[in-house]
TORDODREN-711508 format. One line per 2 residues: number of its first residue (from 1); for each residue x, y, z of C-alpha. Coordinates in steps of 0.1 Angstrom, whole numbers. Layout:
BEGIN
NUM	X/Y/Z; ...
This chain:
BEGIN
1	-292/-439/24; -275/-414/47
3	-245/-421/70; -258/-402/101
5	-223/-403/117; -205/-384/89
7	-236/-367/72; -227/-379/37
9	-254/-389/13; -247/-421/-7
11	-270/-411/-36; -257/-380/-46
13	-222/-379/-30; -231/-345/-13
15	-225/-337/23; -254/-333/47
17	-245/-314/78; -270/-313/109
19	-282/-279/123; -260/-280/154
21	-230/-287/131; -238/-258/111
23	-240/-237/140; -207/-247/152
25	-192/-241/118; -207/-207/116
27	-191/-198/151; -157/-211/143
29	-154/-195/109; -173/-163/118
31	-144/-149/137; -108/-156/129
33	-82/-130/139; -105/-99/133
35	-131/-98/157; -112/-115/187
37	-77/-110/198; -51/-141/194
39	-16/-144/203; 12/-136/181
41	19/-175/175; -16/-181/166
43	-18/-154/141; 14/-161/125
45	8/-199/120; -30/-197/116
47	-40/-213/82; -3/-215/69
49	10/-246/86; 39/-250/110
51	74/-237/102; 87/-273/106
53	71/-307/99; 74/-333/127
55	110/-347/130; 112/-381/116
57	136/-407/131; 170/-405/118
59	176/-427/87; 207/-446/81
61	229/-431/55; 228/-455/25
63	263/-440/13; 280/-456/45
65	280/-487/24; 302/-470/-1
67	326/-454/23; 330/-490/40
69	337/-505/7; 362/-478/-3
71	380/-485/31; 382/-524/24
73	395/-519/-10; 420/-492/1
75	433/-518/27; 441/-542/-1
77	455/-514/-23; 477/-501/5
79	490/-536/14; 498/-545/-23
81	515/-511/-26; 535/-517/6
83	546/-553/-5; 556/-538/-37
85	577/-512/-22; 594/-537/-1
87	599/-558/-35; 616/-529/-50
89	639/-523/-20; 648/-558/-18
91	655/-560/-57; 675/-528/-58
93	694/-532/-26; 699/-570/-23
95	697/-585/-56; 706/-559/-83
97	724/-537/-62; 743/-563/-42
99	753/-592/-67; 738/-583/-99
101	769/-597/-118; 765/-631/-100
103	728/-635/-110; 720/-660/-135
105	713/-644/-168; 675/-656/-168
107	672/-644/-131; 685/-609/-140
109	660/-605/-169; 630/-621/-149
111	638/-596/-119; 643/-566/-143
113	611/-574/-163; 592/-579/-130
115	604/-545/-117; 593/-529/-149
117	559/-543/-153; 553/-535/-114
119	567/-502/-118; 542/-497/-147
121	514/-511/-127; 522/-489/-96
123	526/-458/-119; 494/-463/-136
125	476/-471/-105; 487/-438/-89
127	472/-419/-118; 442/-440/-124
129	421/-424/-98; 429/-389/-113
131	418/-401/-145; 386/-416/-131
133	379/-384/-114; 382/-364/-147
135	358/-391/-165; 333/-385/-137
137	332/-348/-142; 311/-352/-173
139	276/-365/-165; 277/-382/-199
141	310/-400/-195; 310/-409/-160
143	313/-446/-153; 330/-473/-132
145	355/-492/-154; 351/-528/-149
147	358/-562/-167; 325/-556/-185
149	337/-524/-202; 359/-545/-225
151	338/-566/-249; 352/-589/-275
153	323/-589/-297; 333/-578/-335
155	305/-553/-330; 324/-535/-304
157	355/-535/-324; 338/-520/-353
159	323/-495/-333; 359/-485/-319
161	373/-482/-354; 342/-461/-366
163	348/-439/-335; 384/-436/-342
165	380/-429/-380; 353/-404/-372
167	373/-384/-347; 402/-381/-373
169	379/-369/-399; 361/-343/-377
171	395/-329/-364; 395/-306/-396
173	360/-293/-388; 353/-270/-360
175	343/-288/-329; 322/-276/-300
177	348/-291/-278; 380/-281/-297
179	381/-244/-287; 388/-227/-254
181	356/-205/-261; 326/-220/-275
183	290/-208/-283; 262/-222/-267
185	239/-239/-291; 209/-226/-272
187	221/-191/-276; 194/-183/-303
189	168/-192/-274; 184/-170/-246
191	167/-139/-255; 135/-149/-232
193	160/-154/-203; 173/-119/-204
195	206/-125/-218; 220/-156/-201
197	256/-166/-204; 263/-178/-239
199	300/-187/-239; 316/-213/-221
201	354/-204/-216; 367/-235/-199
203	372/-271/-209; 352/-300/-197
205	379/-324/-184; 363/-355/-198
207	363/-337/-232; 400/-326/-235
209	417/-343/-267; 452/-346/-256
211	466/-353/-291; 453/-344/-325
213	440/-371/-349; 435/-394/-319
215	408/-376/-297; 386/-406/-290
217	416/-427/-276; 428/-400/-255
219	397/-387/-239; 400/-391/-200
221	375/-417/-198; 395/-440/-222
223	429/-431/-208; 412/-446/-173
225	402/-478/-192; 437/-483/-207
227	453/-477/-173; 428/-501/-156
229	438/-529/-180; 474/-522/-180
231	475/-529/-142; 455/-561/-147
233	480/-573/-173; 511/-562/-152
235	498/-579/-122; 488/-612/-142
237	524/-611/-158; 538/-607/-125
239	519/-637/-111; 530/-659/-142
241	567/-649/-139; 570/-653/-102
243	551/-687/-101; 575/-698/-129
245	605/-690/-109; 594/-704/-75
247	583/-736/-92; 614/-744/-114
249	640/-729/-90; 667/-726/-118
251	686/-699/-102; 720/-712/-117
253	746/-736/-103; 767/-726/-74
255	802/-738/-74; 818/-753/-43
257	834/-725/-22; 818/-697/-40
259	808/-676/-12; 794/-648/-35
261	764/-670/-44; 756/-689/-11
263	726/-667/-3; 714/-662/-40
265	687/-688/-36; 671/-674/-6
267	673/-638/-18; 656/-648/-49
269	629/-668/-32; 621/-640/-11
271	620/-615/-40; 596/-636/-62
273	575/-645/-32; 571/-605/-24
275	564/-601/-61; 536/-630/-62
277	522/-617/-30; 517/-581/-41
279	504/-592/-75; 479/-616/-58
281	467/-589/-34; 462/-566/-64
283	442/-592/-83; 422/-600/-51
285	414/-563/-47; 403/-561/-82
287	382/-594/-78; 365/-579/-48
289	358/-547/-67; 342/-564/-96
291	322/-588/-70; 307/-556/-53
293	303/-533/-82; 295/-557/-110
295	277/-586/-94; 264/-572/-63
297	257/-538/-80; 265/-520/-49
299	264/-485/-67; 228/-493/-78
301	217/-505/-45; 229/-474/-28
303	213/-451/-56; 178/-468/-50
305	182/-464/-13; 190/-427/-17
307	161/-423/-43; 182/-402/-65
309	165/-417/-98; 181/-429/-130
311	206/-399/-133; 216/-403/-97
313	241/-431/-106; 265/-403/-118
315	264/-390/-84; 271/-422/-65
317	300/-430/-87; 315/-397/-84
319	310/-400/-46; 327/-433/-45
321	356/-424/-64; 363/-393/-40
323	359/-415/-10; 381/-442/-25
325	408/-415/-35; 407/-400/2
327	414/-436/16; 440/-444/-8
329	459/-409/-8; 455/-402/29
331	446/-424/59; 425/-452/51
333	398/-437/74; 395/-403/56
335	368/-416/33; 345/-426/63
337	344/-390/71; 325/-383/37
339	287/-381/34; 265/-372/3
341	252/-339/15; 286/-326/22
343	298/-340/-10; 269/-324/-29
345	274/-289/-12; 312/-292/-23
347	301/-298/-59; 275/-270/-59
349	303/-244/-52; 323/-257/-79
351	329/-237/-114; 321/-268/-135
353	286/-269/-147; 284/-305/-146
355	295/-307/-112; 271/-280/-100
357	243/-299/-116; 254/-331/-98
359	255/-313/-64; 222/-297/-72
361	206/-328/-80; 216/-346/-49
363	207/-319/-25; 173/-312/-42
365	166/-352/-39; 177/-352/-4
367	158/-322/7; 127/-336/-8
369	130/-371/7; 113/-372/41
371	140/-396/54; 169/-374/47
373	152/-339/46; 157/-329/83
375	196/-337/83; 201/-323/49
377	183/-289/58; 202/-288/89
379	236/-290/73; 227/-266/45
381	211/-242/72; 244/-240/91
383	264/-233/61; 259/-198/50
385	281/-199/21; 259/-228/6
387	228/-207/12; 244/-176/-5
389	254/-199/-34; 218/-211/-36
391	205/-176/-37; 231/-167/-63
393	219/-194/-86; 184/-181/-88
395	197/-151/-109; 211/-175/-134
397	193/-173/-168; 211/-195/-193
399	186/-221/-205; 213/-247/-201
401	215/-239/-165; 178/-243/-160
403	177/-275/-140; 204/-262/-117
405	183/-231/-110; 151/-252/-105
407	168/-274/-82; 181/-243/-61
409	147/-228/-60; 133/-261/-46
411	159/-264/-21; 153/-229/-8
413	115/-236/-9; 123/-264/17
415	149/-245/36; 126/-216/41
417	101/-238/57; 121/-238/90
419	121/-204/111; 158/-202/119
421	166/-209/82; 140/-186/66
423	157/-158/87; 191/-167/73
425	179/-168/39; 161/-133/40
427	192/-119/58; 215/-125/27
429	220/-92/9; 199/-91/-23
431	181/-126/-16; 147/-112/-22
433	157/-96/-53; 171/-129/-63
435	138/-147/-55; 120/-120/-74
437	138/-128/-105; 119/-161/-105
439	88/-143/-110; 80/-136/-145
441	46/-131/-162; 36/-138/-195
443	1/-134/-207; 3/-143/-243
445	-22/-170/-249; -28/-194/-276
447	-67/-207/-282; -72/-239/-299
449	-107/-256/-306; -115/-290/-293
451	-125/-312/-322; -153/-328/-306
453	-170/-301/-283; -156/-270/-301
455	-148/-260/-267; -120/-232/-264
457	-90/-245/-246; -66/-220/-232
459	-30/-228/-232; -2/-205/-218
461	22/-195/-247; 52/-193/-223
463	71/-222/-214; 60/-246/-187
465	94/-240/-170; 81/-203/-166
467	52/-214/-146; 74/-238/-127
469	98/-210/-114; 68/-187/-106
471	55/-211/-83; 86/-220/-67
473	93/-180/-63; 59/-177/-46
475	62/-206/-24; 95/-194/-10
477	80/-159/-4; 52/-177/12
479	73/-194/36; 94/-165/44
481	64/-143/51; 55/-163/81
483	80/-142/98; 73/-106/107
485	104/-91/98; 107/-110/65
487	73/-95/56; 87/-59/61
489	117/-70/39; 92/-82/12
491	74/-49/12; 104/-28/10
493	120/-48/-19; 115/-26/-50
495	93/-40/-77; 83/-73/-56
497	48/-65/-44; 37/-54/-78
499	47/-87/-92; 30/-106/-66
501	-2/-87/-72; -1/-93/-110
503	-1/-130/-102; -34/-126/-87
505	-49/-117/-121; -72/-145/-133
507	-91/-140/-165; -126/-150/-170
509	-119/-178/-192; -95/-192/-170
511	-120/-195/-142; -149/-207/-162
513	-129/-233/-182; -126/-267/-170
515	-96/-275/-190; -76/-247/-177
517	-40/-259/-169; -32/-267/-130
519	-2/-246/-133; -24/-213/-138
521	-46/-220/-111; -19/-229/-86
523	-1/-198/-94; -31/-176/-86
525	-37/-196/-54; -2/-192/-41
527	-3/-155/-51; -34/-150/-30
529	-21/-170/-1; 10/-147/0
531	-10/-115/-2; -32/-127/25
533	-5/-134/48; 12/-101/42
535	-21/-83/46; -28/-101/78
537	3/-90/96; 2/-74/129
539	17/-41/143; 30/-13/121
541	44/-36/96; 10/-50/88
543	-3/-16/87; 23/-5/62
545	18/-35/40; -20/-30/40
547	-16/3/28; 8/-5/-1
549	-13/-34/-10; -46/-15/-12
551	-30/14/-30; -21/-7/-60
553	-45/-2/-87; -49/-40/-96
555	-54/-55/-63; -92/-50/-58
557	-100/-54/-94; -80/-87/-95
559	-101/-99/-64; -133/-88/-81
561	-127/-108/-109; -122/-138/-88
563	-152/-132/-70; -175/-128/-100
565	-162/-155/-120; -146/-181/-98
567	-177/-200/-88; -156/-232/-98
569	-128/-223/-77; -142/-216/-41
571	-108/-217/-27; -95/-188/-47
573	-127/-168/-37; -123/-175/-1
575	-86/-163/-4; -96/-131/-22
577	-124/-126/6; -98/-129/34
579	-78/-105/17; -102/-79/16
581	-112/-87/51; -77/-80/63
583	-72/-47/42; -103/-34/58
585	-84/-32/89; -72/1/75
587	-98/29/71; -86/42/36
589	-85/5/23; -122/2/36
591	-134/32/16; -113/22/-14
593	-127/-14/-14; -163/0/-7
595	-160/22/-37; -146/-3/-63
597	-176/-11/-85; -191/-46/-77
599	-173/-57/-45; -201/-54/-21
601	-226/-67/-46; -204/-99/-54
603	-197/-104/-16; -235/-105/-10
605	-240/-128/-39; -217/-152/-23
607	-232/-148/11; -267/-155/0
609	-259/-182/-25; -275/-212/-16
611	-264/-231/-44; -228/-234/-30
613	-222/-271/-19; -223/-273/17
615	-186/-285/21; -177/-252/8
617	-199/-232/31; -165/-215/45
619	-166/-191/15; -201/-179/26
621	-191/-174/61; -158/-156/49
623	-180/-133/29; -202/-124/57
625	-172/-115/78; -157/-93/51
627	-191/-75/49; -192/-70/85
629	-157/-57/84; -164/-31/56
631	-196/-19/73; -178/-13/106
633	-176/26/114; -180/33/75
635	-211/53/69; -203/54/30
637	-202/16/29; -233/13/51
639	-252/35/25; -239/16/-2
641	-252/-17/14; -286/0/20
643	-287/10/-17; -282/-28/-27
645	-318/-36/-10; -305/-65/9
647	-318/-55/42; -348/-80/40
649	-324/-109/30; -301/-101/60
651	-331/-102/83; -340/-136/68
653	-302/-149/74; -308/-147/110
655	-329/-178/109; -301/-196/91
657	-276/-211/114; -247/-210/89
659	-253/-171/84; -267/-156/116
661	-236/-147/133; -222/-124/106
663	-256/-113/94; -262/-100/131
665	-228/-81/127; -238/-65/95
667	-273/-55/107; -258/-40/142
669	-231/-21/120; -259/-6/98
671	-279/4/127; -248/19/145
673	-230/37/116; -257/45/88
675	-268/79/104; -300/93/116
677	-310/102/80; -315/65/74
679	-338/58/102; -366/50/78
681	-346/27/56; -335/7/89
683	-370/5/103; -372/-30/91
685	-346/-42/114; -373/-41/141
687	-388/-74/125; -357/-91/137
689	-361/-83/174; -383/-116/183
691	-358/-138/168; -327/-118/184
693	-345/-119/219; -348/-157/217
695	-312/-160/207; -302/-138/235
697	-321/-162/260; -312/-194/247
699	-278/-192/229; -243/-189/243
701	-207/-177/234; -202/-160/202
703	-237/-161/188; -252/-147/221
705	-228/-118/220; -235/-106/185
707	-273/-110/192; -271/-89/222
709	-252/-62/204; -277/-64/177
711	-307/-61/202; -291/-30/218
713	-291/-12/184; -324/-25/171
715	-344/-13/202; -334/22/193
717	-355/21/162; -387/14/184
719	-410/32/207; -418/17/241
721	-451/2/229; -434/-15/199
723	-409/-28/221; -436/-43/243
725	-454/-58/213; -420/-75/204
727	-415/-90/238; -449/-103/236
729	-444/-119/203; -411/-135/214
731	-429/-148/245; -402/-133/268
733	-407/-109/297; -384/-79/302
735	-376/-92/339; -364/-125/324
737	-343/-106/298; -329/-85/328
739	-321/-117/348; -303/-132/318
741	-282/-98/314; -271/-102/351
743	-263/-141/344; -242/-132/316
745	-221/-105/336; -216/-129/363
747	-206/-156/341; -179/-134/322
749	-165/-118/354; -129/-117/338
751	-125/-99/304; -131/-129/278
753	-109/-133/248; -134/-152/228
755	-163/-128/233; -146/-97/242
757	-176/-73/237; -202/-95/255
759	-201/-73/288; -202/-40/268
761	-233/-53/246; -250/-65/277
763	-245/-31/296; -258/-11/265
765	-289/-34/264; -294/-28/301
767	-291/8/298; -318/10/270
769	-343/-12/290; -339/12/322
771	-341/42/299; -373/25/280
773	-392/14/312; -387/26/347
775	-400/-8/361; -366/-22/347
777	-346/-1/370; -364/-18/400
779	-359/-51/385; -322/-45/380
781	-318/-31/416; -333/-61/429
783	-312/-87/409; -279/-68/421
785	-269/-49/392; -250/-24/411
787	-228/-49/425; -221/-65/390
789	-214/-31/375; -187/-24/403
791	-169/-56/395; -169/-46/358
793	-152/-15/367; -125/-33/387
795	-119/-60/360; -123/-37/328
797	-92/-46/304; -82/-32/271
799	-94/-62/252; -130/-48/259
801	-120/-14/243; -118/-25/207
803	-141/-35/179; -116/-55/160
805	-81/-71/163; -49/-77/146
807	-32/-104/166; -27/-89/200
809	-31/-53/186; -65/-38/192
811	-79/-17/162; -109/7/160
813	-113/15/196; -148/21/207
815	-159/58/209; -176/53/243
817	-155/35/269; -169/7/291
819	-161/29/323; -187/55/306
821	-213/29/302; -211/15/336
823	-214/53/349; -244/58/328
825	-261/24/341; -253/35/377
827	-266/69/372; -299/54/359
829	-301/30/389; -297/59/413
831	-319/85/396; -349/62/390
């Protein structure tokens, strides 16, 4: 059962394309940027995707919930602090300062205790945020200190005792956190990272032991807990004491006529009320804090909305503390100005490894998230110091900083996807050298036998992280290479092109083994894509890059291995073939490719391979285009092709809709450039004339163009009698062909871009017809050939003067101008 709309066979899952669809594919794939001109934009973006993905609607920032919560909590905090300050002033100025002697003894001590515990609470509150910040500097110790942090279970008490005793015991032993300079535990493995940084010369804030023999208790995270609970105890005590006094009113007796004590009751009521209000506000703040953070799980909610993963809770906590600190220490609205991207960029610029990791993780997650990517990349792209920092991080080789380095590479890979940002990245001094540091090859392999099938499985001995960095480096370069100026910089960066070419290497066992790791194939694919982009660049930059690429001794041999053994990876074959096609734009490279053993043979094997699935026919079409390019204006390559004895198969390919365009191009080039001494070898091409004539009369556009060009060359190998025989065999009269040529000249009165050589080939065919048979002169005159030729002279453009194109640049100028052809045709019309 076959779905006729889609051409898919339900029985074998293969794809069946109708003949007209194959013809359309052959015409579309048969001429990319080589045989017809394209605008600079088309050339730059073709096959590489756009610089920027479609802009998505702006997503609401999830962190706004945290900044709003910080604002509300700060209002409670500042209100409580304001009441506390008023209470202090009232107590010191009115009560203790004014008539402390006249106070009742209990009131004096109550006021003193309240002031002391409130002073303790305010003091501890003013320092709690500082300690909370210190606690969140360490990824391991970061956390919100809540009521749940104090567990009353016996197990928790035992754990505390064990920890305390353990810390006292360990104080006599060298500790990794007890020295100003400590060794990296992974120093032994740092050799493969080219001597990364092995010493940390600063303390991690959360690990600082403030006092000996009490390290656990005085770690910053634990001090923060102590201050938290001290505040709660102080506020609770204040509530109890104030309520006691406001309820009992035992302010001492006032004797009649004692004017010094007449305002004491009102003054004390005001003080206790202020103290009670302040303590209650603080407790309400803490209750609201715990409700949002512990019960409603606000931090967890924001983490999920930001898609930061399990480790993202550390980043969210740190962001919240920073926002809350700004609201408390400055204006309550300062925290509203914070956002996660700016926060992460600030952390990335820090000297703390933990802060750098937090910042890198957040920026990486936000750049990869489609909802936040555009906004994040815009902020990073407009901050040149952040881009410089990211580029700098690429040079880090310490294994402990591997995640930061990988995150920086992923961010740059997304950043380079936008044109303006790619220019900024490449414009940083040393940027390409830093990106080059991501590219490291390691061809040491371990082979193991499969216990069941005894099939050899190839495993790369290098760490998988090495493959990741290689792919990211190639991806960044690939995106940078979309700009012509960046391509020039890539070519001028010392040692970079050889590295890229080296990644094109694919061993036979890689290509044939079904169990090869995807990392290996993806790395080869990206290197091929990058080289293809560099080789297809336009202008003098492209010419310089093609010469450099072709002169590297491993370029062609690497591609040959892929063509020879890459049957299971048609995409790699296609990329390799397209590189050869682009390199063939340079004359020296054409000869170098043709002279490399086996390249032409492998291309023909692919071109004629009928076993390739129909959904991979683009590989056969690309091979045909490469062969046509290699045979163009290259007598040596034409002779090499003739030695392969593929002429008969090329003639047969003219009947195959998929292959006929490129087969006609190859045959025409063989006729035009092989030389007179190959006349006998090319005599067999005359068998194609009936097929060619039918195509000239019935086809249109590209196929018609190449068939006219082939006819003009193939007729040169025949006598008049032989040509008459071919016309009779095709069932076409020469007058009909002449009329068709005139129709073509009228149809394409302006220089065509899609078929830039059709008028030239038509005039060449008309010249042969008039030279071969004088009757054709009269026919052309009667049809109005002179008028059409005059119009060709008036409308000739540069696009008709070249065989091939690199973007809008014409290459391989025709030896005979179209004006000369018109003059020859006009002379024939006049003389005969």
